[in-house]
C-alpha positions in Angstrom: 17.8 24.5 17.0 21.3 23.6 16.0 20.9 20.5 14.5 18.0 22.6 12.2 20.3 25.4 11.4 22.8 22.7 10.2 20.4 20.9 8.3 19.2 24.5 6.7 22.7 25.7 6.2 23.6 22.3 4.2 20.3 22.9 2.2 21.4 26.3 1.4 25.1 25.2 0.2 23.5 22.6 -1.8 21.0 25.3 -3.6 23.7 27.8 -3.9 26.3 25.2 -5.7 23.4 23.7 -8.2 22.4 27.1 -9.1 26.0 28.0 -10.0 26.0 24.4 -12.0 23.1 25.7 -13.8 24.7 28.3 -15.7 26.7 26.0 -17.3 24.7 22.6 -17.5 27.5 20.8 -18.1 27.9 17.1 -16.7 30.8 16.8 -13.8 31.8 14.4 -11.7 31.7 14.3 -8.0 31.4 11.0 -7.3 34.2 9.0 -8.9 33.6 5.8 -7.3 31.0 4.3 -10.0 30.2 1.2 -7.3 28.7 3.7 -4.8 25.1 4.2 -5.3 23.8 7.6 -4.1 20.0 8.3 -3.6 18.2 11.4 -2.0 14.6 11.3 -0.8 12.4 14.2 0.5 11.4 12.5 3.3 12.9 11.9 6.9 14.8 8.9 7.7 12.4 5.8 8.1 14.8 3.2 9.8 14.4 4.0 13.2 14.2 1.4 15.8 13.6 -2.6 14.8 14.3 -1.5 11.4 14.1 -5.2 9.7 10.8 -6.3 11.8 8.6 -3.7 10.3 6.7 -5.8 7.6 7.8 -4.8 4.4 4.1 -3.5 3.1 4.1 -0.9 5.4 7.1 1.0 4.1 8.7 0.9 0.8 11.7 2.2 1.5 12.5 0.2 4.2 11.3 -2.5 2.1 13.8 -2.1 -0.5 16.6 -2.3 2.3 14.9 -5.5 3.7 15.6 -6.9 0.1 18.8 -6.2 0.3 19.7 -7.0 3.8 17.1 -10.2 4.7 18.7 -13.8 4.3 15.9 -15.1 2.4 14.9 -18.7 1.3 14.5 -17.4 -2.4 13.7 -14.2 -4.2 13.1 -12.8 -7.6 16.3 -12.3 -9.8 16.6 -9.6 -12.2 18.5 -9.3 -15.4 19.7 -6.0 -17.5 18.0 -2.8 -17.9 15.4 -2.4 -20.5 16.3 -1.3 -23.8 13.1 1.4 -24.8 12.9 3.1 -28.0 11.2 6.4 -26.2 10.3 8.0 -29.5 7.8 5.0 -30.5 7.4 4.0 -26.7 8.3 0.5 -27.5 10.3 -1.9 -24.9 13.1 -3.5 -27.5 14.3 -5.8 -24.8 12.5 -6.2 -21.4 14.1 -6.9 -18.2 14.2 -10.9 -17.8 13.2 -12.2 -14.3 13.1 -15.7 -12.6 13.0 -17.6 -9.2 16.6 -17.8 -7.4 17.4 -19.9 -4.9 19.1 -17.9 -2.1 19.4 -20.0 0.9 16.8 -22.9 -0.1 18.2 -25.7 -1.8 15.1 -27.6 -3.0 11.4 -27.5 -2.6 9.2 -30.4 -2.6 5.2 -29.8 -3.2 3.2 -32.9 -2.4 5.4 -35.5 -4.1 6.9 -33.3 -6.7 10.7 -31.8 -6.0 11.8 -28.9 -7.3 16.0 -28.8 -6.8 16.7 -25.9 -9.5 16.3 -22.8 -10.5 17.7 -22.8 -14.1 15.9 -21.2 -16.8 16.3 -20.7 -20.4 18.6 -18.2 -22.2 16.6 -15.6 -24.2 16.5 -15.3 -27.4 15.1 -12.2 -29.2 15.7 -12.5 -32.7 12.7 -13.2 -35.3 13.4 -17.0 -36.1 11.1 -19.2 -37.6 9.7 -21.8 -35.5 11.1 -25.0 -37.3 14.3 -23.3 -36.7 14.4 -22.3 -33.2 17.1 -23.8 -30.5 14.9 -25.7 -28.1 17.2 -24.7 -25.5 16.4 -20.8 -25.9 13.3 -19.0 -25.2 12.1 -16.7 -28.0 9.3 -14.4 -26.6 6.2 -13.4 -28.8 6.7 -9.4 -29.4 3.5 -7.6 -28.6 3.8 -4.7 -29.6 5.2 -4.0 -33.2 8.7 -4.9 -33.3 8.9 -5.0 -29.6 7.4 -5.7 -26.2 4.4 -3.5 -24.5 5.9 -4.6 -20.4 9.6 -4.0 -19.5 10.1 -7.1 -18.0 9.3 -10.8 -18.9 9.7 -14.1 -17.0 11.8 -16.4 -18.6 10.5 -20.1 -18.1 12.4 -23.4 -17.8 11.9 -26.6 -19.8 13.4 -28.7 -16.6 10.6 -30.1 -14.6 12.2 -29.9 -11.7 13.0 -25.8 -12.1 11.3 -23.4 -10.0 10.8 -21.6 -13.0 9.0 -24.6 -14.9 5.2 -24.0 -15.4 5.0 -27.3 -13.3 5.7 -25.4 -10.6 3.0 -23.0 -10.5 0.9 -25.8 -11.2 1.9 -27.6 -8.2 1.1 -24.9 -5.9 -2.2 -24.7 -7.2 -2.8 -27.6 -6.0 -0.4 -28.1 -2.5 -1.2 -29.9 1.0 2.3 -29.8 1.8 5.7 -27.9 0.8 8.9 -28.8 2.4 11.9 -26.3 2.1 15.4 -28.0 2.6 18.2 -25.0 3.6 21.4 -25.0 2.1 23.5 -25.0 5.6 26.6 -24.8 4.2 26.4 -21.4 1.9 27.2 -18.6 4.4 27.6 -17.4 7.9 26.2 -14.5 9.8 28.2 -11.2 10.1 28.1 -7.7 12.2 27.4 -4.2 11.5 31.5 -4.1 10.9 31.1 -7.1 8.2 33.1 -9.4 10.9 32.0 -13.1 10.7 34.0 -14.1 13.8 30.9 -13.7 16.7 32.3 -14.7 20.2 35.4 -16.3 18.4 33.2 -18.4 16.0 31.8 -18.9 12.5 27.8 -19.6 12.9 26.4 -20.5 9.5 22.8 -20.1 8.5 20.7 -23.2 9.3 16.9 -23.8 8.8 16.3 -22.8 12.3 17.3 -19.3 11.6 14.2 -19.1 9.2 12.0 -20.4 11.9 13.3 -17.8 14.6 12.7 -15.2 12.0 9.2 -16.3 11.5 8.4 -16.2 15.3 9.7 -12.9 15.7 7.3 -11.9 13.2 4.4 -13.5 14.7 5.5 -12.1 18.1 4.9 -8.5 17.1 1.2 -9.1 17.3 0.6 -8.7 21.1 -2.2 -11.2 21.7 0.1 -13.9 20.0 2.9 -12.5 22.4 1.0 -13.0 25.3 -0.6 -16.5 24.5 2.9 -17.6 23.3 4.2 -16.2 26.8 1.1 -18.2 28.4 1.9 -21.1 26.7 5.4 -21.5 27.6 5.1 -20.1 31.0 7.2 -16.9 30.2 6.5 -13.5 32.2 6.7 -11.2 30.3 8.9 -7.9 31.1 6.6 -5.3 31.9 8.8 -2.0 31.1 10.1 -3.8 27.9 6.5 -4.6 26.9 5.4 -1.2 27.4 8.1 0.2 25.7 7.8 -1.8 22.5 3.9 -1.1 22.5 4.9 2.5 21.7 6.5 1.4 18.1 3.0 1.6 16.4 4.3 0.1 13.0 5.4 -3.2 14.8 1.8 -3.7 16.9 -1.2 -5.1 15.6 0.0 -7.0 12.5 -1.4 -10.5 13.2 0.5 -13.2 11.0 -1.0 -15.9 12.7 -4.1 -15.1 11.6 -2.7 -14.7 7.9 -1.5 -18.0 7.8 -4.6 -19.4 9.6 -6.4 -18.0 6.6 -4.9 -19.9 4.3 -5.4 -23.5 6.4 -1.8 -23.4 7.5 -0.3 -25.6 10.3 1.4 -22.7 11.9 2.7 -24.9 14.9 3.9 -27.5 12.3 5.8 -24.4 10.5 7.6 -23.4 14.2 8.6 -27.1 14.6 12.2 -26.5 15.3 13.0 -30.2 15.5 11.9 -30.2 11.8 14.9 -30.3 9.4 13.0 -28.6 6.7 10.5 -25.7 6.7 7.3 -27.9 6.5 4.1 -25.5 4.9 1.0 -28.2 5.7 -2.3 -28.0 5.4 -4.2 -27.9 8.7 -7.1 -29.7 7.1 -5.2 -31.8 4.9 -7.0 -30.8 1.5 -5.2 -29.4 -1.4 -5.2 -25.5 -1.5 -4.5 -22.8 -3.7 -1.4 -21.3 -2.3 0.6 -19.6 -5.0 -0.3 -15.8 -3.3 0.7 -17.6 0.0 4.2 -18.3 -1.7 4.9 -15.4 -3.4 4.0 -13.2 0.0 6.0 -15.3 2.3 9.2 -15.8 0.1 9.3 -13.2 -2.0 7.1 -10.1 -1.2 7.2 -9.9 3.0 10.2 -10.5 5.6 8.1 -12.6 7.6 10.6 -15.9 7.3 13.6 -13.7 6.9 16.3 -15.5 8.9 17.9 -14.2 12.2 21.0 -16.2 13.9 19.4 -18.6 16.1 22.9 -20.1 17.6 23.8 -16.5 18.6 20.7 -15.9 20.1 20.8 -19.2 21.9 24.2 -18.9 23.3 23.1 -15.1 24.5 19.5 -15.9 25.8 20.4 -19.6 26.6 16.5 -20.8 25.5 14.2 -18.5 23.8 11.4 -20.7 25.3 12.3 -19.4 28.8 12.1 -15.7 28.1 11.3 -13.1 25.6 14.5 -10.6 26.0 16.0 -11.3 22.8 12.7 -10.5 21.1 12.6 -7.3 22.5 16.5 -6.5 22.2 17.3 -7.8 18.7 17.2 -5.5 15.9 16.7 -2.3 18.0 19.5 -0.6 16.4 21.4 -1.5 13.2 24.0 -2.6 15.7 21.4 -5.3 17.3 20.9 -7.2 14.2 23.2 -9.8 12.1 23.3 -10.0 8.3 24.0 -13.1 5.9 22.8 -11.3 2.4 24.0 -9.3 -0.2 24.6 -6.3 2.0 24.9 -5.3 5.8 24.1 -1.6 7.2 27.1 -0.1 8.4 25.8 3.3 9.4 22.7 5.1 10.3 22.2 8.3 11.4 19.2 11.1 11.3 19.7 11.7 7.8 21.4 8.8 6.2 21.9 5.2 5.9 25.2 3.4 4.4 25.1 0.2 3.4 28.2 -1.8 2.4 28.5 -5.2 0.4 29.0 -8.3 2.3 31.7 -9.9 -0.1 31.3 -12.9 1.8 27.9 -13.7 0.2 28.0 -12.0 -3.2 31.2 -12.5 -5.3 30.3 -10.6 -8.4 32.5 -7.9 -9.0 30.4 -6.0 -11.1 27.9 -5.3 -8.6 27.5 -2.1 -6.3 29.7 -1.9 -3.2 28.4 0.7 -1.4 25.0 2.1 -0.8 24.0 5.6 0.2 20.5 6.6 1.3 20.4 10.3 2.0 17.2 11.9 3.8 15.6 15.2 4.6 14.9 15.5 8.2 12.7 18.4 7.2 10.8 17.7 3.8 11.1 20.8 1.3 9.0 21.5 -1.9 8.8 19.3 -4.0 9.8 21.5 -6.9 12.8 23.0 -5.0 13.4 19.4 -4.1 13.6 18.5 -7.8 15.7 21.8 -9.0 18.4 20.4 -6.7 18.2 16.8 -7.2 18.4 17.8 -11.1 21.8 19.8 -10.8 22.9 17.0 -8.4 22.4 14.5 -10.7 24.5 16.6 -13.5 27.3 16.6 -11.1 27.0 12.7 -10.5 26.4 13.6 -6.4 23.2 11.1 -7.0 22.9 8.2 -9.1 19.3 7.8 -9.9 16.5 11.3 -10.6 13.2 10.5 -10.6 11.6 12.1 -13.7 8.3 13.3 -12.2 10.2 15.5 -9.2 11.3 17.7 -12.0 9.5 20.9 -13.4 8.1 20.7 -17.5 11.5 22.5 -18.5 13.6 19.9 -17.0 11.7 17.3 -18.3 11.5 18.8 -21.8 15.4 19.0 -21.9 15.8 15.2 -20.7 13.6 14.2 -23.5 15.0 16.0 -26.3 18.6 15.0 -25.4 17.9 11.3 -24.4 20.7 9.8 -26.3 22.9 11.7 -23.3 20.9 10.4 -20.4 20.0 6.8 -19.3 16.3 6.8 -19.2 14.4 4.0 -17.7 11.0 2.8 -16.4 10.1 2.6 -12.4 6.4 2.2 -11.0 5.0 2.7 -7.4 3.0 -0.1 -6.5 0.1 -0.2 -3.9 -0.9 -3.5 -3.1 -1.6 -3.5 0.8 -1.5 -0.2 2.0 -4.8 1.8 1.8 -4.8 4.3 -0.6 -6.8 7.0 2.3 -7.1 6.4 6.1 -9.7 9.4 6.0 -13.4 8.6 5.2 -16.7 9.9 5.5 -17.9 9.9 9.4 -21.5 8.5 9.5 -22.0 9.5 13.1 -19.6 11.9 15.4 -19.9 11.2 19.1 -17.3 14.1 20.6 -18.6 16.2 22.8 -17.5 19.3 20.7 -18.3 18.6 17.2 -16.9 20.9 14.1 -20.7 21.5 12.9 -23.6 23.2 13.9 -27.2 22.2 14.9 -28.5 22.8 11.5 -25.9 20.5 9.7 -26.4 18.2 12.4 -29.9 17.4 11.9 -30.0 17.4 8.3 -27.1 14.9 8.2 -27.6 13.1 11.3 -30.7 13.4 12.1 -30.0 14.9 15.8 -28.8 18.4 17.0 -25.0 18.3 17.6 -24.8 17.5 21.6 -27.4 14.8 21.2 -24.9 12.7 19.3 -23.3 10.6 21.2 -22.1 6.8 22.2 -25.7 6.0 23.5 -27.4 7.0 20.4 -29.4 4.5 18.2 -28.5 5.7 14.9 -30.4 2.8 13.4 -33.6 4.7 14.6 -32.9 8.1 14.2 -30.9 8.2 10.8 -34.0 8.9 8.2 -33.6 8.5 4.6 -33.2 12.5 4.1 -30.4 12.1 6.4 -28.3 9.7 4.2 -29.1 11.7 1.1 -27.9 14.8 2.3 -24.7 13.6 3.2 -24.3 11.4 0.1 -25.1 14.4 -2.0 -23.0 17.0 -0.5 -20.2 15.1 -1.3 -21.5 14.0 -4.9 -22.0 17.7 -5.9 -18.5 18.2 -6.8 -16.2 17.1 -9.7 -13.1 16.3 -8.3 -11.2 16.1 -11.3 -11.6 19.5 -11.6 -10.0 20.3 -8.0 -6.9 18.2 -9.0 -6.0 20.2 -12.1 -5.5 17.1 -14.6 -3.1 15.9 -12.6 -3.5 11.9 -12.8 -7.3 9.9 -12.1 -9.5 10.4 -9.4 -9.6 7.7 -6.8 -12.0 7.6 -4.3 -11.6 4.5 -2.1 -9.7 3.3 0.7 -8.7 0.0 -1.6 -5.1 0.1 -3.0 -5.2 0.8 -7.1 -3.1 -2.6 -7.4 -5.1 -4.6 -5.3 -5.6 -8.1 -7.3 -9.4 -8.9 -8.3 -9.2 -12.4 -6.7 -12.4 -14.5 -7.9 -13.5 -17.9 -9.1 -13.9 -16.2 -12.7 -11.3 -13.4 -12.7 -11.8 -10.9 -15.5 -9.6 -11.2 -18.6 -9.3 -7.2 -18.7 -9.8 -7.1 -15.0 -6.5 -8.3 -13.1 -6.3 -5.3 -10.5 -8.2 -2.9 -9.0 -7.7 -0.1 -11.2 -8.3 -1.7 -14.6 -11.9 -1.4 -13.0 -12.3 2.2 -12.0 -15.5 2.4 -14.3 -16.9 -0.4 -11.8 -16.1 0.8 -8.6 -16.9 4.5 -9.2 -20.2 4.8 -9.8 -21.7 6.2 -6.2 -24.9 5.6 -4.7 -26.4 9.4 -5.6 -30.2 9.8 -4.1 -32.6 10.8 -7.0 -35.7 10.3 -5.3 -36.4 10.6 -0.9 -39.3 9.7 0.9 -39.9 9.1 4.6 -39.3 5.1 4.2 -37.5 4.9 1.1 -34.7 5.8 -1.4 -33.9 5.3 -4.9 -30.4 6.0 -6.8 -30.0 7.5 -10.6 -28.3 4.7 -12.3 -25.0 6.9 -13.5 -21.7 6.6 -14.9 -19.9 9.1 -12.5 -16.1 8.6 -13.3 -16.5 8.7 -16.9 -18.8 11.4 -17.1 -16.9 13.4 -14.8 -13.9 12.7 -16.7 -15.2 13.9 -20.2 -15.9 17.4 -18.9 -12.1 17.9 -18.7 -12.0 17.3 -22.2 -14.6 19.6 -23.2 -14.4 23.0 -25.0 -15.7 24.7 -21.7 -13.3 22.9 -19.3 -11.3 26.5 -18.9 -13.9 27.6 -17.0 -13.0 26.6 -13.3 -16.8 26.6 -11.9 -18.0 24.4 -15.0 -14.8 21.8 -14.1 -15.8 21.9 -10.4 -19.2 20.9 -11.3 -20.3 17.2 -10.7 -21.6 15.6 -14.4 -24.9 15.0 -12.6 -24.8 18.9 -10.8 -28.3 19.4 -12.0 -29.9 16.5 -10.4 -27.9 16.5 -7.1 -28.5 20.4 -7.1 -32.2 19.5 -7.1 -32.3 17.1 -4.4 -29.7 18.9 -2.0 -32.1 22.0 -2.5 -35.4 20.2 -1.7 -34.0 18.4 1.4 -32.9 22.3 2.9 -35.8 23.7 2.1 -37.9 21.3 3.2 -36.0 21.5 6.6 -36.4 25.6 6.7 -40.1 25.3 6.1 -40.0 22.9 9.4 -37.4 24.8 11.2 -37.8 28.4 9.9 -35.7 30.0 12.4 -32.7 27.4 12.2 -29.2 29.1 11.4 -27.3 28.7 8.3 -25.6 25.1 7.7 -22.3 25.5 8.9 -19.7 22.5 8.7 -16.2 22.5 8.7 -14.6 20.2 6.0 -11.0 19.2 7.1 -8.4 18.6 4.0 -5.5 16.4 5.0 -2.0 18.8 3.8 0.4 16.9 6.1 1.9 15.8 2.9 0.9 18.3 0.5 1.6 22.2 -0.2 -1.2 24.6 0.3 -0.8 27.2 -2.7 -3.2 29.9 -4.1 -4.1 27.7 -6.8 -5.9 25.3 -4.4 -7.4 28.4 -2.2 -8.8 29.5 -5.3 -10.5 26.2 -6.1 -11.8 26.1 -2.5 -13.1 29.5 -2.7 -14.8 28.3 -6.1 -16.4 25.3 -4.4 -17.7 27.5 -1.6 -19.4 29.7 -4.2 -21.0 26.8 -5.9 -22.2 25.2 -2.5 -24.1 29.2 -1.9 -25.7 28.6 -5.4 -27.1 25.6 -4.6 -28.8 26.9 -1.4 -27.6 30.2 0.4 -27.8 28.8 3.7 -25.1 26.2 2.6 -21.6 27.7 4.2 -19.0 24.8 4.7 -15.7 26.2 6.1 -12.5 24.6 4.6 -10.1 23.4 7.3 -6.4 22.8 6.0 -4.9 20.1 8.3 -1.2 20.7 8.3 0.0 19.7 11.5 -0.4 16.1 13.4 -2.6 18.2 16.3 -4.9 19.3 13.7 -4.7 16.1 12.5 -5.6 14.4 16.0 -8.4 17.1 16.6 -10.3 16.6 13.7 -9.7 12.8 12.2 -9.1 10.8 15.3 -11.7 12.4 18.2 -14.8 11.6 16.4 -15.6 15.4 16.1 -15.9 16.1 12.4 -17.7 14.9 9.3 -14.5 12.9 8.4 -12.6 10.2 10.5 -9.7 8.1 10.5 -10.8 4.7 9.8 -7.0 3.0 9.0 -6.7 -1.0 8.9 -4.5 -3.6 7.6 -4.8 -5.7 4.9 -3.5 -9.3 5.5 -3.8 -10.2 1.9 -3.3 -7.8 -1.2 -6.7 -9.1 -3.1 -10.3 -7.6 -3.1 -12.0 -10.3 -1.0 -9.5 -9.3 1.7 -10.2 -5.9 1.3 -14.0 -6.2 1.5 -14.0 -8.5 4.5 -11.6 -6.2 6.4 -13.5 -3.0 5.5 -16.8 -4.1 6.6 -15.8 -6.4 10.1 -13.6 -3.6 10.8 -16.5 -0.8 10.5 -19.6 -0.8 12.8 -20.7 2.0 11.5 -20.7 1.2 7.8 -22.5 -2.2 8.9 -25.3 0.3 10.4 -25.4 2.4 7.1 -25.7 -0.7 5.0 -28.1 -2.2 7.2 -30.3 1.3 7.1 -29.8 1.8 3.2 -30.8 -2.0 2.7 -34.1 -1.3 4.6 -35.0 1.9 2.6 -34.6 0.1 -0.6 -36.5 -3.3 -0.1 -38.5 -2.5 -3.2 -35.6 -2.4 -5.3 -33.2 -5.2 -5.6 -30.6 -4.4 -7.5 -29.1 -1.7 -5.0 -26.4 -3.2 -3.1 -27.6 -6.6 -4.1 -24.6 -8.3 -3.0 -24.2 -6.2 0.2 -27.6 -7.3 1.1 -26.9 -10.8 0.9 -23.5 -10.4 3.0 -25.9 -8.4 5.6 -28.1 -11.5 5.8 -25.4 -13.7 6.4 -24.4 -11.7 9.0 -27.6 -11.0 10.7 -28.4 -14.6 10.4 -25.6 -15.3 13.1 -27.0 -13.2 15.7 -23.2 -12.2 16.7 -24.9 -8.3 16.0 -27.4 -6.3 16.9 -28.5 -2.6 15.8 -31.6 -2.0 17.9 -29.4 -1.1 21.1 -27.5 1.8 22.3 -24.2 2.2 19.7 -21.6 1.7 22.0 -22.6 -1.7 23.0 -23.2 -2.9 19.7 -19.7 -1.6 19.0 -17.7 -3.2 21.5 -19.8 -6.8 20.3 -18.7 -6.2 16.8 -14.8 -5.6 17.3 -15.1 -8.7 19.8 -16.3 -10.9 17.0 -14.1 -9.6 13.9 -12.4 -12.8 13.1 -15.8 -14.7 13.3 -17.7 -11.7 11.1 -14.7 -11.7 8.8 -14.6 -15.0 8.1 -18.4 -15.3 7.5 -18.1 -12.9 4.8 -14.9 -14.4 3.5 -17.2 -17.1 3.2 -19.7 -15.8 1.0 -16.9 -14.2 -1.3 -15.4 -17.4 -2.5 -18.4 -18.2 -4.3 -19.4 -14.9 -6.3 -18.0 -13.7 -9.4 -15.4 -10.5 -9.9 -18.3 -8.3 -11.0 -20.4 -8.7 -7.7 -17.1 -8.2 -5.9 -16.5 -5.0 -7.6 -20.1 -3.9 -7.1 -19.6 -4.4 -3.4 -16.5 -2.4 -3.2 -18.5 0.2 -5.0 -20.9 0.1 -2.3 -18.3 0.9 0.4 -16.7 3.3 -1.9 -19.8 5.2 -2.3 -20.8 5.5 1.8 -17.0 6.2 2.9 -14.6 7.3 0.3 -16.0 10.5 -1.7 -14.6 12.9 0.6 -13.0 16.5 -0.2 -9.6 16.0 -0.9 -6.5 16.9 -3.0 -5.5 13.5 -2.2 -7.7 11.3 -3.9 -5.8 10.8 -6.6 -3.5 8.1 -8.9 -1.6 7.9 -11.6 -2.9 4.9 -14.1 -0.2 5.3 -16.7 1.9 1.8 -16.1 5.0 3.2 -15.5 7.2 6.8 -14.7 10.6 7.2 -15.6 13.6 7.3 -13.8 17.2 8.3 -14.8 20.5 6.8 -13.9 24.0 7.5 -14.5 25.3 6.8 -18.0 27.3 3.5 -15.9 24.5 2.2 -14.2 22.7 -1.0 -15.6 19.7 -1.5 -13.2 16.8 -3.9 -14.0 13.2 -2.8 -13.7 11.6 -3.1 -10.5 8.9 -5.8 -10.8 5.7 -5.3 -8.8 7.5 -3.1 -6.2 10.3 -5.0 -5.9 13.6 -3.3 -6.0 16.8 -5.4 -6.1 19.5 -2.7 -6.1 21.9 -6.1 -5.8 21.1 -6.6 -9.2 22.7 -3.7 -10.5 25.5 -4.2 -13.0 28.1 -1.3 -13.3 29.1 -0.9 -16.8 
């Protein structure tokens, strides 16, 4: 209670101060130290135990810290904040990007050596081709007198540079990659910045990177147990039990990830090898561009940890795993050998100091202070506080999207007075939504009545359990009913034109990976027209289903621009409302003809509001949706339930008791093939429903065309049956996850990107058209961010924010 009072008091103090400041709207300077970077975030402090061990893709804020504090082989170096003409929306001079060796000394790919990271100097002048300096790079302008993108990769003409085109070409046909480490570049320091550890200086060496990799492999409990068994290690039960409580750390399977690229993991872990050796397990060439970038650029999988210090303290890492449980438990229990080190962590703050042993640059940031709200406040209140705090130089950076319309307009009107740049949130590995449609709730108590249960699942609510054979019970009318109630409403109407609707679990920036990747389709959100064409039933018979050929996404979006869009009821109705409501009404009428005494169709629709504010506007939207349902058929009586605490979340999404369920999983790779294979291999209910729809659409080969081929491949293995009780099949399905996934991946290798998009559309159709205020993304490429005038910060490329590249002017 005392802590909460202090937090509220500090918030009120800041509010009072900023309110007084707002009267004058003048710039003041409460932070005279230009080299101190202060950022306030409206979230709880994410840096808990084992902060550097949490994979980068799990938390963007921890990733930013790891990119500054982790000892790396190489990284992407960024130079110059982009110069932007905001009036014409043209980038006059982009951020320059290039690969840069950190502890890496050279990289040999097969027989080709790359021992340099040099690059050409960039010249933005318009110079005739025959007068250009061959030692300079003259980028082609693609938007008037400027550039469309705010970043630019700078090449090298040196064929031995990792910035040359030969480097990427070699990675595309790699059999062996050997990386030598500069073992006299720098040394380890502790959280106080002291380099003498136990009266000795410890230089970073190649074994440090291998131990870092081993630590990340050991995060997976199955690998940990097999490693212990192989090396005759007895796991400490108490420490193991405590570690298993770290939800963000367990179950990530780096070993399977490396195997999926045909990497010889044992060779990579060879501590007697003087280099880091990534070798092909099958001795053939592979395209390892994605592997290389993920291992060394995006992830913290091979960030170094101090082998000598660990070995001196624990004697031999092969004899026990105590070091694994104890290293990095707090920021004081780890060592640092990069640009910054963590000097202080408390409930609402993380402080970083510059490692002057590593970075001699006098124009870079020397102190970084991340501040957090232990109890997050409303977006409007936070935006107002940050706006006035920024004007006083209390914070260094300001997110434009956090501001209200008046504050945004003031900044744009006086844009010469502000240091405006671009930023972009990238979603590649993290699922866009964990909540999906539940095709068979099995809990004893359910949040719907018998009428709904019989229409949606074919049985009364108390008859649905883990012994149910849903393949025999589900009929075409049940599948149609559950699909139709989720397609009736236009979610663009729900979200008040805040962005684009995203009804998919797939991350929006997922790479499209196929042998014929389209020119215009690079990431998944480029292809929204193709992946948001749901299966809308148009004719429902006892043993067959047919669907409407539709342009659901475009048609629904178009409604927002119609003259009638000010009418909320009109805006909330799907573009295919007439067809959907007719089919839905027909199914319901037939149900009541068969069961005239049945109760009304009552069901809870849980809405996740853990990260949102429930307000009158949203309440009004929900009331209108209820009215629309009632107009379709008087018996339809949905009840919207606001899920605003963890107890409710668990009850409605984790207990298999409602029409929605938590369906979370991790993507080891950020591409479409990985998503398809994992989404199907992790979801036995989805597999069953696909099989059922496949049997109901035999006469139409175009429905689920490629999905049916995947089902055929899986059914041929006889690993999976769908004619026994659900619970037994679920166990078999989960047990064979990796085999099922590999079969799917093998099939996907030989199909086009368009076929992959069709499969993702099928998955979306059955899982992701949930009612939600979270089904939204911003398809505009970049958002604005404001920095203090003395800050020159290169743009964050692909979610990589390097604060060490900031220059103080």
